C-alpha positions as CSV (number, residue, x, y, z in Angstrom):
1,M,0.1,0.0,0.2
2,Q,1.5,3.3,-0.8
3,S,1.2,6.3,1.5
4,I,0.1,10.0,0.6
5,P,3.3,12.2,0.8
6,S,2.4,14.8,3.8
7,S,2.5,18.1,1.5
8,A,-0.3,16.4,-0.6
9,A,-2.4,16.3,3.1
10,A,-1.6,19.9,3.7
11,R,-2.9,21.1,0.6
12,Q,-5.7,23.3,0.5
13,I,-9.2,22.1,-1.0
14,Q,-10.9,24.6,-3.2
15,P,-14.6,25.4,-2.1
16,A,-17.3,23.8,-3.9
17,A,-19.4,26.4,-6.4
18,A,-22.3,26.4,-4.4
19,A,-20.0,27.7,-1.4
20,R,-18.3,30.5,-3.5
21,T,-19.5,34.2,-2.7
22,Q,-19.1,36.7,-4.7
23,N,-15.9,38.5,-3.8
24,D,-14.7,35.4,-5.2
25,A,-15.7,35.8,-8.8
26,F,-14.0,36.5,-11.8
27,V,-17.0,35.9,-14.2
28,R,-20.7,36.0,-12.7
29,I,-23.9,35.7,-14.3
30,E,-26.8,36.0,-13.0
31,N,-30.2,35.5,-14.4
32,V,-29.6,35.7,-18.1
33,V,-32.0,35.4,-20.5
34,K,-31.8,35.8,-24.1
35,K,-34.4,35.6,-26.8
36,F,-34.8,36.2,-30.5
37,G,-38.2,37.0,-31.2
38,D,-40.5,33.9,-29.7
39,S,-37.3,31.9,-29.2
40,T,-35.7,31.7,-26.4
41,A,-31.9,31.0,-26.8
42,V,-30.6,31.5,-23.3
43,D,-32.8,31.0,-20.5
44,N,-32.4,32.2,-16.6
45,V,-28.9,31.3,-16.8
46,N,-26.6,31.7,-13.5
47,L,-23.0,31.3,-13.5
48,T,-19.9,31.7,-11.5
49,I,-16.2,31.4,-12.3
50,A,-13.6,32.0,-9.9
51,K,-10.2,33.3,-10.9
52,N,-7.5,31.2,-12.6
53,E,-9.9,28.1,-12.5
54,L,-10.2,26.0,-15.6
55,F,-13.8,26.3,-17.0
56,A,-15.6,24.4,-20.1
57,L,-19.3,25.4,-21.3
58,L,-20.7,21.8,-22.8
59,G,-23.7,21.0,-24.0
60,S,-26.1,19.9,-27.5
61,S,-26.4,22.0,-30.7
62,G,-28.7,24.3,-30.2
63,C,-28.6,25.1,-26.7
64,G,-27.5,28.5,-26.1
65,K,-23.7,28.3,-25.7
66,S,-22.3,30.6,-28.1
67,T,-25.2,32.9,-27.7
68,L,-24.1,33.1,-23.8
69,L,-20.6,33.3,-24.9
70,R,-21.6,35.9,-27.6
71,M,-23.5,37.8,-24.6
72,L,-20.3,38.0,-22.5
73,A,-18.1,39.1,-25.6
74,G,-20.7,42.3,-26.0
75,L,-21.4,40.7,-29.4
76,E,-25.1,40.1,-28.6
77,T,-27.3,42.1,-25.6
78,A,-29.1,40.1,-23.2
79,T,-32.7,40.0,-23.1
80,S,-32.4,40.2,-19.1
81,G,-30.0,39.9,-16.1
82,K,-26.7,40.6,-15.6
83,I,-22.9,39.7,-16.4
84,F,-20.2,41.2,-14.5
85,V,-16.4,40.3,-14.8
86,D,-14.4,41.3,-12.4
87,G,-17.0,42.5,-10.3
88,E,-17.9,45.3,-13.5
89,D,-20.8,45.0,-14.7
90,L,-20.5,44.4,-18.6
91,A,-23.7,46.1,-20.0
92,S,-22.5,49.6,-20.6
93,L,-19.1,48.3,-22.0
94,P,-18.9,48.3,-25.6
95,P,-16.9,44.9,-27.0
96,Y,-13.7,46.4,-27.5
97,R,-13.5,47.5,-23.7
98,R,-13.8,44.2,-22.5
99,P,-11.7,41.8,-21.2
100,V,-13.0,38.8,-23.3
101,N,-12.0,37.3,-26.2
102,M,-13.5,34.7,-28.6
103,M,-12.7,33.0,-31.6
């Protein structure tokens, strides 16, 4: 049987997503909705991504992944809800002033 090195036992465990506070957030998406006419592309999304956290957005085709990222980048406007990056509400920032890139 292999023992666990003492340095591994001393590592801090990062808080679970539910335990994070607004102060931990680098990207915070609150109740975001995007509609195109009668179609809802993004429906009440809430998401918190901490600074230096690795994050992947996965989903089936047409579920709103690209639309959500386009709103974060400023290429689309949310129908309702708020998007914050590093505590700043992005609603009034034009795309070229946002700390977000998209390919």
